[in-house]
C-alpha positions as CSV (number, residue, x, y, z in Angstrom):
1,X,-1.4,-6.0,15.4
2,X,0.0,-9.3,14.0
3,X,1.8,-10.0,17.3
4,X,5.3,-10.4,16.0
5,X,8.3,-9.0,17.8
6,X,11.6,-9.1,15.8
7,X,14.7,-7.0,15.8
8,X,14.5,-6.8,12.1
9,X,11.9,-5.0,9.9
10,X,9.1,-7.2,8.5
11,X,8.1,-6.9,4.9
12,X,4.5,-7.5,4.0
13,X,2.6,-7.8,0.7
14,X,-1.2,-8.2,0.2
15,X,-2.5,-11.3,-1.4
16,X,-6.0,-13.0,-1.4
17,X,-7.4,-10.6,1.2
18,X,-4.6,-11.2,3.7
19,X,-1.3,-9.4,4.6
20,X,1.4,-11.9,3.9
21,X,4.8,-12.2,5.5
22,X,7.4,-14.7,4.1
23,X,8.5,-17.4,6.5
24,X,10.3,-20.7,6.8
25,X,8.3,-23.9,5.8
26,X,8.5,-25.3,9.3
27,X,6.9,-22.2,11.0
28,X,3.8,-23.3,12.9
29,X,1.7,-20.7,11.0
30,X,3.2,-21.2,7.6
31,X,0.7,-21.3,4.6
32,X,1.9,-22.7,1.3
33,X,1.4,-20.7,-1.9
34,X,2.3,-21.5,-5.4
35,X,2.9,-19.2,-8.4
36,X,4.5,-19.3,-11.9
37,X,7.7,-17.6,-12.7
38,X,8.7,-16.0,-16.0
39,X,9.3,-19.4,-17.5
40,X,5.9,-20.7,-16.4
41,X,7.6,-23.0,-13.9
42,X,5.7,-23.5,-10.6
43,X,7.3,-22.0,-7.6
44,X,6.4,-22.4,-3.9
45,X,6.6,-19.9,-1.1
46,X,5.5,-20.1,2.6
47,X,3.8,-17.2,4.3
48,X,2.2,-16.2,7.5
49,X,-1.0,-14.4,6.8
50,X,-2.8,-11.8,8.9
51,X,-6.2,-10.2,8.8
52,X,-5.0,-6.7,9.8
53,X,-1.9,-4.6,10.5
54,X,-1.8,-1.7,13.0
55,X,0.9,0.9,13.4
56,X,2.0,4.5,13.1
57,X,2.9,5.7,9.6
58,X,6.6,6.6,9.4
59,X,7.2,6.9,5.7
60,X,5.8,6.5,2.2
61,X,8.0,5.7,-0.8
62,X,7.8,5.0,-4.4
63,X,10.1,2.1,-5.4
64,X,11.0,0.5,-8.7
65,X,11.7,-3.2,-8.4
66,X,13.1,-5.7,-10.9
67,X,10.7,-8.6,-11.2
68,X,10.5,-11.7,-13.2
69,X,8.5,-9.9,-15.9
70,X,10.6,-6.7,-15.8
71,X,10.6,-3.6,-13.6
72,X,7.5,-2.8,-11.6
73,X,6.7,0.3,-9.5
74,X,5.4,0.0,-6.0
75,X,4.1,2.1,-3.2
76,X,5.9,1.2,0.1
77,X,4.2,2.2,3.4
78,X,6.4,2.1,6.5
79,X,5.0,1.6,9.9
80,X,6.1,1.4,13.5
81,X,4.1,-0.5,16.2
82,X,5.8,0.3,19.5
83,X,9.3,-0.4,18.2
84,X,8.4,-3.2,15.7
85,X,9.0,-1.8,12.3
86,X,7.3,-3.2,9.2
87,X,6.5,-2.2,5.6
88,X,3.6,-2.9,3.2
89,X,4.3,-3.0,-0.5
90,X,1.5,-2.5,-2.9
91,X,1.6,-2.3,-6.8
92,X,1.7,1.3,-7.9
93,X,-1.4,1.2,-10.0
94,X,-3.4,-1.1,-7.8
95,X,-6.8,-0.5,-6.3
96,X,-5.4,-1.6,-3.0
97,X,-3.0,1.3,-2.9
98,X,-5.8,3.7,-3.9
99,X,-7.9,2.4,-1.0
100,X,-5.3,3.9,1.3
101,X,-4.1,6.9,-0.6
102,X,-7.5,8.4,-1.4
103,X,-8.3,8.4,2.3
104,X,-5.0,9.9,3.4
105,X,-6.3,13.4,4.2
106,X,-9.0,11.9,6.4
107,X,-6.4,9.9,8.5
108,X,-4.8,11.4,11.6
109,X,-1.3,10.4,10.7
110,X,0.0,11.5,14.1
111,X,-1.8,8.4,15.5
112,X,-1.7,4.7,14.7
113,X,-4.3,3.3,12.4
114,X,-5.3,-0.2,11.2
115,X,-5.3,-1.7,7.7
116,X,-7.9,-4.5,7.5
117,X,-7.9,-7.0,4.6
118,X,-11.2,-8.1,3.1
119,X,-12.2,-10.9,0.7
120,X,-15.5,-11.0,-1.2
121,X,-16.3,-14.3,-2.9
122,X,-13.3,-15.9,-4.5
123,X,-11.5,-13.0,-6.1
124,X,-12.6,-9.6,-5.0
125,X,-10.4,-8.1,-2.3
126,X,-10.1,-4.8,-0.5
127,X,-8.2,-3.0,2.2
128,X,-10.2,-1.1,4.8
129,X,-8.6,1.8,6.8
130,X,-9.7,2.1,10.4
131,X,-8.7,4.4,13.3
132,X,-10.1,4.9,16.7
133,X,-12.0,8.1,17.4
134,X,-11.9,9.3,13.8
135,X,-14.9,11.4,12.8
136,X,-14.3,10.6,9.2
137,X,-15.2,6.9,9.7
138,X,-18.3,5.3,8.2
139,X,-20.8,4.5,11.0
140,X,-21.6,1.0,9.8
141,X,-18.2,-0.3,8.6
142,X,-15.8,1.8,10.5
143,X,-13.9,2.3,7.3
144,X,-12.5,5.9,6.9
145,X,-14.3,7.7,4.1
146,X,-12.4,8.6,0.9
147,X,-11.4,12.3,0.7
148,X,-11.0,12.1,-3.1
149,X,-13.7,10.3,-5.0
150,X,-12.8,9.3,-8.6
151,X,-15.1,10.9,-11.2
152,X,-16.5,13.3,-8.5
153,X,-13.5,15.1,-7.1
154,X,-12.5,18.0,-9.4
155,X,-9.1,18.2,-7.8
156,X,-8.1,14.6,-8.6
157,X,-7.0,14.0,-12.2
158,X,-9.2,11.4,-14.0
159,X,-7.9,8.1,-15.2
160,X,-7.6,7.7,-19.0
161,X,-9.8,4.8,-20.2
162,X,-8.3,1.9,-22.2
163,X,-7.6,2.8,-25.9
164,X,-7.5,6.5,-25.3
165,X,-4.7,8.9,-24.7
166,X,-1.2,8.9,-26.3
167,X,-0.2,5.3,-27.3
168,X,-3.7,3.9,-26.9
169,X,-2.9,1.6,-23.9
170,X,-5.2,-1.4,-23.3
171,X,-5.3,-0.6,-19.6
172,X,-6.6,2.2,-17.5
173,X,-3.9,4.9,-17.3
174,X,-3.6,6.5,-13.8
175,X,-0.2,8.1,-14.3
176,X,-1.5,11.7,-13.7
177,X,-3.6,10.6,-10.8
178,X,-0.7,8.8,-9.0
179,X,1.6,11.8,-9.6
180,X,-1.0,14.1,-8.0
181,X,-1.3,11.8,-5.0
182,X,2.5,11.6,-4.7
183,X,3.0,15.3,-4.8
184,X,0.3,15.8,-2.2
185,X,2.0,13.2,0.1
186,X,5.4,14.9,-0.3
187,X,3.9,18.3,0.6
188,X,1.5,17.3,3.3
189,X,2.3,13.9,4.8
190,X,6.1,13.4,4.8
191,X,7.0,16.6,6.7
192,X,4.3,15.8,9.3
193,X,5.4,12.2,10.0
194,X,9.0,13.3,10.1
195,X,8.1,15.7,13.0
196,X,6.1,13.0,14.8
197,X,8.9,10.5,14.4
198,X,11.4,12.9,15.9
199,X,9.1,13.5,18.9
200,X,8.8,9.7,19.5
201,X,12.4,8.7,18.9
202,X,14.2,11.9,19.7
203,X,16.1,11.4,16.5
204,X,17.2,14.5,14.4
205,X,14.7,15.7,11.8
206,X,15.7,14.6,8.3
207,X,15.1,16.9,5.5
208,X,12.0,15.9,3.5
209,X,13.2,14.8,0.0
210,X,12.0,16.6,-3.1
211,X,9.5,14.9,-5.5
212,X,12.3,14.2,-7.9
213,X,14.5,12.5,-5.3
214,X,12.0,10.1,-3.9
215,X,12.0,7.3,-6.5
216,X,14.5,4.6,-5.3
217,X,16.8,2.5,-7.4
218,X,15.5,-0.9,-8.5
219,X,15.4,-3.8,-6.0
220,X,15.2,-7.5,-6.8
221,X,12.4,-9.9,-6.0
222,X,11.6,-13.5,-6.8
223,X,8.0,-12.9,-7.8
224,X,5.9,-10.6,-9.9
225,X,2.8,-9.8,-7.8
226,X,-0.5,-9.5,-9.6
227,X,-2.0,-6.0,-10.1
228,X,-5.5,-5.1,-9.1
229,X,-8.0,-2.9,-10.9
230,X,-8.1,0.6,-9.6
231,X,-11.0,2.0,-7.6
232,X,-12.2,4.0,-10.6
233,X,-12.3,1.0,-12.9
234,X,-13.9,-1.3,-10.4
235,X,-15.0,0.6,-7.3
236,X,-16.1,-1.1,-4.2
237,X,-18.9,0.3,-2.0
238,X,-16.6,1.6,0.7
């Protein structure tokens, strides 16, 4: 785990192959990062960066946030590491999110698992999913194998190539694919992690929200994070 212990929840994003947590400029592990806002003005943030995160999954949400360039949907994964709570936010149509979601049936969500960031060359990045004693892990990399493989899994809706479909978008359209994954999570993951959380914390079981109820109201952010290509458009070898 990233070794932090704080009474508040930590909020991570994924950038340049690392899990990034905003911090003060004077923190001993602070790394400076610059980006351009909606007016093309250069902005500076300071982050602590980590190679991996480990915890027990406690929730998955879909959240719409108001960014510098308009509203953007995100997947938000909630974790608990022995009392330290943290979240990881990933762009809704990103390959990063798919690297977790397409493996979800092969993950034992009753137990902690690790997300490990990878950087290939200067730009290509990935998130590997690892879990001790998981029979679905690749023998060489330790990465848990995908349960759904785009273009091969008949159950998983295909993405619509650029220029096709209604409106002729210039990007790959994964709307149906993401909706399928979300409905599977609502049916198979959220009820299970609710039961596990109750057993660990002794808190009352909360009713699992319906699919229609689980899109949160917009939040605000100071930065519009870049989107990654999906696994189907630019698949990595694991």
